[in-house]
C-alpha positions as CSV (number, residue, x, y, z in Angstrom):
1,X,21.5,25.2,-6.1
2,X,21.3,24.8,-1.8
3,X,24.4,24.0,0.2
4,X,23.2,20.0,0.6
5,X,22.7,19.5,-2.9
6,X,26.0,21.1,-4.1
7,X,28.1,18.2,-5.7
8,X,31.2,19.3,-3.5
9,X,28.9,19.7,-0.5
10,X,30.8,16.2,1.2
11,X,33.8,18.5,1.1
12,X,32.5,20.3,4.2
13,X,33.1,17.3,6.3
14,X,36.6,17.2,7.6
15,X,36.4,13.6,8.0
16,X,35.5,12.9,4.2
17,X,37.7,15.5,3.0
18,X,40.9,13.7,4.7
19,X,39.9,10.2,3.6
20,X,39.2,11.4,0.1
21,X,42.7,13.3,-0.2
22,X,43.9,10.0,1.2
23,X,42.1,8.0,-0.9
24,X,43.3,9.9,-4.3
25,X,46.8,9.9,-2.9
26,X,47.0,6.3,-2.6
27,X,45.2,5.4,-6.1
28,X,48.4,7.8,-7.4
29,X,50.5,5.6,-5.7
30,X,48.6,2.3,-7.3
31,X,48.9,3.6,-10.8
32,X,52.7,4.4,-10.2
33,X,53.0,0.9,-9.0
34,X,51.1,-0.3,-12.2
35,X,53.0,1.4,-14.8
36,X,56.3,0.1,-12.9
37,X,54.9,-3.5,-12.8
38,X,54.4,-3.2,-16.5
39,X,57.6,-1.7,-17.5
40,X,60.1,-3.6,-16.0
41,X,57.8,-7.0,-17.1
42,X,58.1,-5.4,-21.0
43,X,62.2,-5.1,-20.0
44,X,62.1,-9.1,-18.9
45,X,60.0,-10.6,-21.6
46,X,58.1,-9.4,-25.0
47,X,55.6,-12.0,-24.5
48,X,52.1,-10.3,-24.3
49,X,50.8,-13.1,-22.8
50,X,53.1,-12.5,-19.6
51,X,52.6,-9.1,-20.4
52,X,48.9,-9.3,-19.8
53,X,49.2,-12.1,-16.7
54,X,50.1,-8.7,-14.9
55,X,46.8,-7.5,-14.9
56,X,45.2,-10.8,-14.5
57,X,47.2,-10.9,-11.3
58,X,45.9,-7.8,-10.0
59,X,42.2,-8.2,-11.0
60,X,41.9,-12.1,-10.7
61,X,41.5,-11.8,-6.9
62,X,38.6,-9.4,-7.4
63,X,36.8,-12.5,-9.0
64,X,37.3,-14.9,-5.8
65,X,37.5,-12.6,-2.9
66,X,35.1,-9.5,-3.4
67,X,32.1,-11.4,-2.5
68,X,33.8,-12.6,0.8
69,X,34.6,-9.0,0.9
70,X,31.8,-7.9,0.7
71,X,29.9,-10.7,3.0
72,X,32.6,-9.9,5.9
73,X,31.9,-5.7,5.1
74,X,28.1,-6.0,6.0
75,X,29.3,-8.3,9.4
76,X,31.8,-7.0,11.0
77,X,33.2,-3.2,11.7
78,X,34.4,-1.5,8.1
79,X,37.1,0.4,9.8
80,X,38.4,-2.2,11.4
81,X,38.6,-3.9,7.7
82,X,39.7,-1.1,5.7
83,X,42.9,-0.9,8.3
84,X,43.4,-4.6,8.2
85,X,43.8,-4.6,4.1
86,X,45.6,-0.8,3.8
87,X,47.9,-2.1,6.5
88,X,48.2,-6.1,4.2
89,X,48.8,-3.7,0.7
90,X,51.6,-1.4,2.0
91,X,53.4,-4.7,3.1
92,X,52.7,-6.1,-0.5
93,X,54.3,-3.1,-2.1
94,X,57.2,-2.8,0.4
95,X,58.3,-6.5,-0.6
96,X,57.5,-5.5,-4.1
97,X,60.4,-2.9,-4.1
98,X,62.3,-4.8,-1.7
99,X,62.7,-7.5,-4.2
100,X,63.4,-5.0,-7.1
101,X,66.0,-3.4,-5.5
102,X,67.7,-6.5,-4.6
103,X,67.5,-7.3,-8.7
104,X,65.5,-10.6,-7.8
105,X,62.1,-10.2,-10.1
106,X,61.6,-12.3,-12.3
107,X,57.9,-13.0,-14.4
108,X,56.6,-15.4,-11.9
109,X,57.7,-13.4,-8.8
110,X,56.0,-9.8,-10.4
111,X,52.8,-11.8,-11.6
112,X,52.7,-13.0,-7.8
113,X,53.0,-9.7,-6.3
114,X,50.6,-8.2,-8.3
115,X,48.4,-11.0,-7.4
116,X,49.2,-9.8,-3.4
117,X,48.2,-6.5,-4.1
118,X,45.1,-7.6,-5.6
119,X,44.2,-9.5,-2.7
120,X,44.3,-6.4,-0.6
121,X,42.3,-4.4,-3.0
122,X,39.8,-7.0,-3.4
123,X,38.9,-7.3,0.2
124,X,39.3,-3.2,0.7
125,X,36.8,-2.5,-2.0
126,X,33.7,-3.4,-1.0
127,X,33.9,-1.9,2.4
128,X,35.4,1.2,1.0
129,X,32.5,1.5,-1.4
130,X,29.6,0.8,0.8
131,X,31.2,3.3,3.7
132,X,30.1,6.6,1.7
133,X,26.7,6.8,3.7
134,X,28.5,6.5,7.2
135,X,31.0,10.0,6.0
136,X,28.4,11.6,5.0
137,X,24.3,12.8,5.4
138,X,21.4,10.7,3.5
139,X,21.0,13.4,1.6
140,X,24.7,13.7,0.2
141,X,25.3,10.4,-0.7
142,X,25.2,10.4,-4.2
143,X,27.2,13.7,-4.2
144,X,29.7,11.3,-2.1
145,X,29.8,8.7,-4.8
146,X,30.5,11.2,-7.5
147,X,33.2,12.7,-5.6
148,X,34.9,9.1,-4.7
149,X,34.5,8.8,-9.0
150,X,36.2,11.9,-10.0
151,X,38.9,11.7,-7.3
152,X,39.5,8.1,-8.6
153,X,39.9,9.4,-12.0
154,X,42.0,12.5,-11.3
155,X,44.4,9.7,-10.1
156,X,44.0,7.3,-13.2
157,X,44.9,11.1,-14.8
158,X,48.1,12.0,-13.1
159,X,49.5,8.3,-11.7
160,X,50.1,7.4,-15.2
161,X,52.3,10.7,-15.9
162,X,53.8,10.4,-12.7
163,X,54.7,6.7,-13.0
164,X,56.3,7.3,-16.4
165,X,58.6,9.7,-15.2
166,X,59.7,7.9,-11.5
167,X,60.3,4.9,-14.1
168,X,62.3,6.8,-16.1
169,X,63.9,9.1,-13.9
170,X,64.4,6.5,-11.0
171,X,63.4,3.0,-12.0
172,X,61.0,0.6,-10.9
173,X,61.7,0.2,-7.4
174,X,60.9,3.7,-6.5
175,X,57.8,3.4,-7.9
176,X,56.9,0.6,-5.4
177,X,58.4,2.1,-2.9
178,X,56.1,5.6,-3.3
179,X,53.3,3.4,-4.1
180,X,54.4,1.4,-0.3
181,X,54.2,5.0,1.3
182,X,50.9,6.2,-0.1
183,X,48.9,3.7,2.1
184,X,50.5,5.4,5.0
185,X,48.2,8.4,4.8
186,X,45.2,6.0,4.2
187,X,45.8,4.3,7.7
188,X,46.3,7.6,9.6
189,X,43.2,8.9,8.6
190,X,41.0,5.4,9.1
191,X,43.0,5.4,12.7
192,X,41.5,8.5,13.5
193,X,38.1,7.7,12.2
194,X,35.6,7.5,15.0
195,X,32.9,5.2,13.2
196,X,29.8,5.0,15.5
197,X,29.0,1.1,15.8
198,X,26.1,-0.4,14.5
199,X,23.5,-1.2,17.4
200,X,21.4,-4.1,17.1
201,X,19.0,-6.7,18.9
202,X,19.8,-9.3,16.7
203,X,22.6,-12.0,17.3
204,X,25.6,-12.0,15.0
205,X,25.2,-12.8,11.2
206,X,27.6,-15.8,10.7
207,X,30.1,-15.3,7.6
208,X,28.7,-18.2,5.6
209,X,24.7,-17.5,6.0
210,X,26.1,-14.0,4.9
211,X,27.7,-15.1,2.2
212,X,24.5,-17.5,0.8
213,X,22.4,-14.6,1.8
214,X,24.0,-12.5,-0.5
215,X,24.1,-14.8,-3.2
216,X,20.3,-15.5,-2.8
217,X,19.5,-11.6,-3.1
218,X,21.5,-11.2,-6.5
219,X,19.7,-14.2,-7.9
220,X,16.5,-12.9,-7.3
221,X,17.0,-9.3,-7.5
222,X,16.4,-8.7,-11.7
223,X,17.9,-5.3,-11.7
224,X,21.0,-6.7,-10.2
225,X,21.1,-8.9,-12.5
226,X,20.7,-6.6,-15.8
227,X,23.9,-4.5,-14.1
228,X,26.1,-7.5,-13.9
229,X,25.5,-8.7,-17.5
230,X,25.8,-5.2,-19.2
231,X,28.8,-4.1,-17.0
232,X,30.8,-7.5,-17.0
233,X,30.6,-8.1,-20.9
234,X,31.7,-4.4,-21.4
235,X,34.7,-5.0,-19.4
236,X,35.6,-8.3,-20.9
237,X,35.8,-6.8,-24.5
238,X,37.1,-3.4,-23.3
239,X,40.0,-5.7,-21.4
240,X,42.8,-4.9,-24.8
241,X,42.5,-1.2,-23.9
242,X,44.8,-1.8,-20.6
243,X,46.1,-5.3,-20.9
244,X,47.9,-5.0,-24.5
245,X,48.5,-1.2,-24.1
246,X,52.0,-1.7,-22.9
247,X,52.5,-4.1,-25.6
248,X,51.5,-1.5,-27.8
249,X,53.3,1.4,-26.6
250,X,57.0,-0.2,-26.3
251,X,56.9,-2.6,-29.1
252,X,55.0,-0.9,-31.9
253,X,55.2,2.9,-31.1
254,X,58.6,2.3,-29.9
255,X,58.3,4.9,-26.6
256,X,60.1,5.2,-23.7
257,X,58.8,4.9,-19.8
258,X,57.7,8.7,-19.6
259,X,56.0,8.7,-23.0
260,X,54.1,5.4,-22.2
261,X,52.8,7.1,-18.8
262,X,51.4,10.0,-20.5
263,X,49.6,7.6,-23.3
264,X,48.4,5.4,-20.2
265,X,47.2,9.0,-18.6
266,X,44.9,10.0,-21.3
267,X,42.6,7.1,-20.3
268,X,42.7,8.8,-17.1
269,X,42.2,12.3,-18.6
270,X,39.5,11.3,-20.9
271,X,37.7,9.8,-17.9
272,X,38.0,13.1,-16.3
273,X,36.7,15.0,-18.9
274,X,33.8,12.9,-18.9
275,X,32.8,13.3,-15.2
276,X,32.5,16.8,-15.9
277,X,30.8,16.2,-18.6
278,X,28.2,13.8,-17.4
279,X,25.9,16.1,-15.6
280,X,25.2,17.7,-19.1
281,X,24.7,14.5,-20.8
282,X,22.0,12.9,-18.4
283,X,20.1,16.2,-18.7
284,X,19.5,15.5,-22.6
285,X,19.5,11.6,-22.7
286,X,18.3,9.0,-20.7
287,X,21.0,7.0,-18.6
288,X,20.3,3.8,-20.6
289,X,20.5,5.5,-23.6
290,X,24.2,7.3,-22.3
291,X,25.1,3.6,-21.5
292,X,24.3,2.3,-25.0
293,X,26.2,5.5,-26.1
294,X,29.2,5.3,-24.0
295,X,29.2,1.4,-25.3
296,X,29.4,2.4,-29.1
297,X,32.1,5.0,-28.3
298,X,34.6,2.5,-26.6
299,X,33.8,-0.1,-29.6
300,X,34.3,2.1,-32.2
301,X,37.8,3.2,-30.5
302,X,38.7,-0.7,-30.0
303,X,38.3,-0.8,-33.8
304,X,40.3,2.2,-34.7
305,X,43.6,0.8,-32.3
306,X,43.6,-1.7,-34.8
307,X,44.3,-0.3,-37.6
308,X,46.5,3.1,-36.2
309,X,50.0,3.2,-35.7
310,X,51.0,6.3,-34.8
311,X,50.9,7.8,-31.5
312,X,49.3,10.7,-31.6
313,X,46.0,8.9,-33.0
314,X,46.5,6.2,-30.3
315,X,46.6,9.0,-27.5
316,X,43.5,10.9,-28.8
317,X,41.5,7.1,-29.2
318,X,42.4,6.6,-25.2
319,X,41.1,10.1,-24.6
320,X,38.1,8.9,-25.9
321,X,37.9,5.8,-24.6
322,X,38.7,6.9,-21.0
323,X,35.7,8.9,-21.1
324,X,33.2,6.2,-22.7
325,X,35.3,4.0,-19.8
326,X,34.2,6.1,-17.0
327,X,30.8,6.6,-17.8
328,X,29.8,3.3,-18.5
329,X,31.3,1.9,-15.2
330,X,30.3,4.6,-12.5
331,X,26.4,4.2,-14.5
332,X,26.6,0.6,-13.7
333,X,27.8,1.6,-10.3
334,X,25.1,4.1,-9.6
335,X,22.7,1.4,-10.8
336,X,23.9,-1.0,-7.9
337,X,23.8,1.5,-5.2
338,X,20.2,2.4,-6.1
339,X,19.0,-1.2,-6.3
340,X,20.0,-2.7,-3.1
341,X,18.9,-1.5,0.3
342,X,21.8,-0.8,3.1
343,X,22.1,-4.0,4.7
344,X,23.2,-5.8,1.8
345,X,24.9,-3.3,-0.3
346,X,28.6,-4.2,0.2
347,X,27.6,-7.7,-0.3
348,X,25.8,-6.5,-3.7
349,X,29.1,-4.4,-4.5
350,X,31.2,-7.4,-3.5
351,X,29.5,-9.6,-6.3
352,X,29.3,-6.3,-9.0
353,X,33.0,-6.4,-8.4
354,X,33.8,-10.1,-8.5
355,X,31.9,-9.6,-12.2
356,X,34.4,-6.7,-13.0
357,X,37.0,-8.6,-11.9
358,X,36.5,-11.8,-13.7
359,X,35.5,-10.0,-16.6
360,X,38.9,-7.9,-16.5
361,X,40.8,-11.3,-15.6
362,X,39.3,-13.5,-17.8
363,X,39.3,-10.8,-20.8
364,X,43.1,-9.8,-20.0
365,X,44.0,-13.5,-20.4
366,X,42.0,-14.3,-23.4
367,X,42.6,-11.4,-25.2
368,X,46.6,-11.9,-24.3
369,X,46.1,-15.2,-26.2
370,X,44.7,-13.5,-29.0
371,X,47.1,-10.7,-29.1
372,X,50.1,-13.9,-29.0
373,X,48.9,-16.0,-31.8
374,X,47.0,-13.7,-34.2
375,X,49.0,-10.0,-33.3
376,X,47.3,-7.4,-31.0
377,X,45.9,-5.5,-33.6
378,X,43.9,-8.7,-34.3
379,X,43.0,-8.9,-30.5
380,X,41.9,-4.9,-30.7
381,X,39.5,-5.6,-34.1
382,X,37.9,-8.5,-32.4
383,X,37.2,-6.9,-29.1
384,X,35.7,-4.1,-30.7
385,X,33.2,-6.6,-33.0
386,X,32.5,-8.4,-29.6
387,X,31.3,-5.5,-27.7
388,X,29.2,-4.2,-30.8
389,X,27.6,-7.7,-31.0
390,X,27.4,-7.3,-27.0
391,X,25.5,-4.2,-27.7
392,X,23.0,-5.7,-29.8
393,X,22.2,-8.2,-27.4
394,X,21.9,-6.2,-24.3
395,X,20.2,-3.2,-25.3
396,X,17.0,-4.8,-24.1
397,X,18.1,-5.0,-20.7
398,X,17.4,-1.7,-18.7
399,X,18.7,-0.4,-15.3
400,X,15.2,0.1,-14.1
401,X,16.2,1.9,-10.7
402,X,18.1,4.9,-12.5
403,X,14.8,5.6,-14.0
404,X,12.5,4.5,-11.6
405,X,13.7,6.0,-7.6
406,X,12.8,3.0,-5.2
407,X,12.0,3.5,-1.4
408,X,14.6,1.0,-0.2
409,X,14.9,2.1,3.7
410,X,13.7,-0.2,6.1
411,X,10.1,-1.2,7.1
412,X,10.9,-3.0,10.6
413,X,8.0,-5.2,11.7
414,X,8.7,-7.5,15.0
415,X,8.4,-11.0,14.6
416,X,6.9,-12.3,18.0
417,X,7.0,-15.7,19.3
418,X,4.2,-17.1,21.8
419,X,7.0,-18.3,23.7
420,X,10.8,-17.3,24.5
421,X,12.8,-19.0,22.1
422,X,16.6,-19.3,21.5
423,X,17.9,-17.1,18.3
424,X,19.8,-20.3,17.1
425,X,16.8,-22.9,17.5
426,X,15.4,-23.4,13.9
427,X,14.6,-24.4,11.3
428,X,11.5,-22.0,12.0
429,X,8.8,-22.4,9.3
430,X,6.3,-19.6,9.0
431,X,2.6,-20.4,7.7
432,X,0.4,-18.0,6.3
433,X,-3.2,-19.0,5.1
434,X,-5.3,-16.4,3.2
435,X,-8.8,-16.2,2.1
436,X,-9.2,-15.1,-1.1
437,X,-12.7,-14.2,-3.6
438,X,-12.5,-16.8,-6.3
439,X,-12.8,-13.8,-8.9
440,X,-9.6,-12.9,-7.5
441,X,-7.6,-15.8,-7.8
442,X,-5.6,-15.2,-10.8
443,X,-4.5,-11.7,-9.6
444,X,-3.3,-13.2,-5.9
445,X,-1.5,-16.0,-7.5
446,X,0.2,-13.2,-9.9
447,X,0.7,-11.0,-6.6
448,X,2.3,-13.8,-4.9
449,X,4.8,-14.5,-7.4
450,X,6.5,-11.1,-6.1
451,X,6.5,-12.2,-2.7
452,X,8.2,-15.5,-3.4
453,X,10.8,-13.2,-4.8
454,X,11.1,-11.0,-2.0
455,X,10.7,-13.7,0.4
456,X,13.8,-16.0,-0.9
457,X,16.2,-12.8,-1.6
458,X,15.4,-11.6,2.0
459,X,17.0,-15.0,3.2
460,X,14.0,-18.0,2.9
461,X,15.5,-21.1,2.0
462,X,12.1,-22.5,0.7
463,X,9.1,-21.0,-0.2
464,X,5.6,-22.6,-1.3
465,X,2.4,-21.9,-1.7
466,X,-0.8,-24.1,-1.6
467,X,-4.6,-24.2,-2.4
468,X,-6.7,-25.6,-0.3
469,X,-9.1,-28.1,-2.1
470,X,-11.9,-27.9,0.6
471,X,-13.3,-23.8,0.5
472,X,-14.0,-22.2,4.1
473,X,-17.3,-20.9,2.1
474,X,-18.9,-20.8,-1.1
475,X,-17.5,-18.2,-3.5
476,X,-14.2,-18.2,-1.3
477,X,-10.3,-20.1,-1.7
478,X,-8.0,-20.6,0.7
479,X,-4.4,-20.4,0.2
480,X,-1.6,-21.2,2.1
481,X,1.7,-20.2,1.9
482,X,5.1,-21.1,3.9
483,X,8.8,-20.6,3.9
484,X,11.6,-22.0,5.6
485,X,14.2,-20.0,7.7
486,X,17.4,-21.5,9.4
487,X,17.0,-20.3,12.7
488,X,15.1,-18.0,14.6
489,X,17.3,-15.4,14.2
490,X,17.8,-15.7,10.8
491,X,13.8,-14.9,10.8
492,X,14.3,-12.4,12.5
493,X,16.6,-10.5,10.5
494,X,14.6,-11.1,7.3
495,X,12.1,-8.7,8.9
496,X,14.6,-6.5,9.5
497,X,15.6,-6.7,6.1
498,X,12.4,-5.6,4.3
499,X,12.0,-2.2,2.7
500,X,9.2,0.7,2.2
501,X,9.2,-1.1,-1.3
502,X,8.9,-4.7,-0.2
503,X,5.8,-4.1,2.0
504,X,4.2,-2.0,-0.6
505,X,4.3,-5.7,-2.5
506,X,3.1,-7.4,0.4
507,X,0.0,-4.7,1.1
508,X,-1.2,-5.1,-2.5
509,X,-1.0,-9.2,-2.0
510,X,-2.6,-9.0,1.6
511,X,-5.7,-6.6,-0.1
512,X,-6.6,-9.1,-2.7
513,X,-8.1,-11.3,0.3
514,X,-11.0,-10.9,2.1
515,X,-9.0,-10.5,5.7
516,X,-7.0,-7.1,5.7
517,X,-4.1,-9.2,6.8
518,X,-3.3,-13.3,6.8
519,X,-3.5,-15.3,9.8
520,X,0.1,-16.6,10.9
521,X,1.6,-19.1,12.6
522,X,5.6,-19.8,13.3
523,X,6.6,-23.5,14.0
524,X,10.2,-24.7,14.9
525,X,11.7,-27.9,13.5
526,X,10.9,-30.7,15.9
527,X,14.4,-33.2,15.9
528,X,16.8,-33.2,18.3
529,X,19.5,-33.7,15.9
530,X,19.0,-30.0,13.9
531,X,21.9,-30.4,11.6
532,X,19.9,-33.9,10.4
533,X,17.0,-32.2,10.0
534,X,18.2,-29.2,8.2
535,X,20.0,-31.9,5.6
536,X,16.8,-33.5,5.4
537,X,14.9,-30.1,4.3
538,X,17.9,-28.6,2.3
539,X,18.5,-31.3,0.3
């Protein structure tokens, strides 16, 4: 194995190593805080619903803010964004420590502070995950992503155990204070990161436009939709493991804070063990088979939890479920990274995290409600059955990017206007004229379906294909493709967004025509009131 291909190669970069260590320490602090929150809530109330709302409060912002966070991360300096979000979380954790020290904590305040920390985490996550290519060479990106995952799972193993000890010996206040301190290291490292700014001749992308393009891309990228369905449904049905574990440990197993922390740490230990085993497993089964196997194992664990009432069996189940959880989510995360080009990576990750957070928040509230009315063991049983049904329904949905490598590197093609035009001028109508032999009509129309998907997901707001009733010559057909862009600047961005794989699709469509390339024209909207024209076009 060459140095570049070593799984630890990114750690040779002093910057990556510093950020990796600081992030791992911060994640440990987050898990310590989580134990403190759940233990404090368990002391205040016995309600499974209120207990589950702690999980909802921390994950609900993922549903609302991850997509905006991804759009922001794609259009601003990610380093500055990360500094802002880390400082926000430091302040939120510090406030929680102060309220706890003054004995002012109520269930509502605890859920609110959990929500504020979740806001910072939701805005931070897309930028953090999308920054890996900025820290390591291209041939080490996969190893960098894997190391980030491994660091998170080490934190997941250590953090709950440490949290249990801190809460047991010093109380929840010190757990919150420790989390606040854990953000300092990340801030120091980020402050020293001299990130190279991304240079471009294009005008700055507007936030609202970036959001729309990101959502449009997700809608028209089938590979991404498969990941969202499989990952989101898994997280929803797997939610009781995290949201109902405090109730199970404290009120059914009668555990203290230290034992509860160790029990929660079993999930992390299982995740770390699966990280070490994944290379061997991936060599023996396909990624989609591994995804199905891990889902089935996790569902079985949920069913077992519905019937066991002893500590050791519960701990063993959590070890196994931790491995299944990590395997499913790391496989889905890798699928997202491999399915999208760099220009929309943070937005795609934002959509993925949004679905993940929504499923986690909704699942926590739903399974807490089930536990409140029918008992937590019933909730575990229903969740296990639901996950098996989900597996059966989604078994045919394959994550293609894990099997077939795609060349998503940019294939920049310049767009030329016959006369100078301001980037804000628009809308722009692009018209392409094709001459196609009559016998290739069906093949050409089928090829243009894929062209349509690419045009729309790269930013076109309306696309159409017309067939001229008057043939140019006997045996020939004339097709006219047209699509709209909101401005000339947005049209230029569409050229920059096209990948090598996209251009291959275009060339296949062009090859079906008589001419090497279609005739292209660009038209600008002839209307003084541009907003009125856009309203008429896009209504």
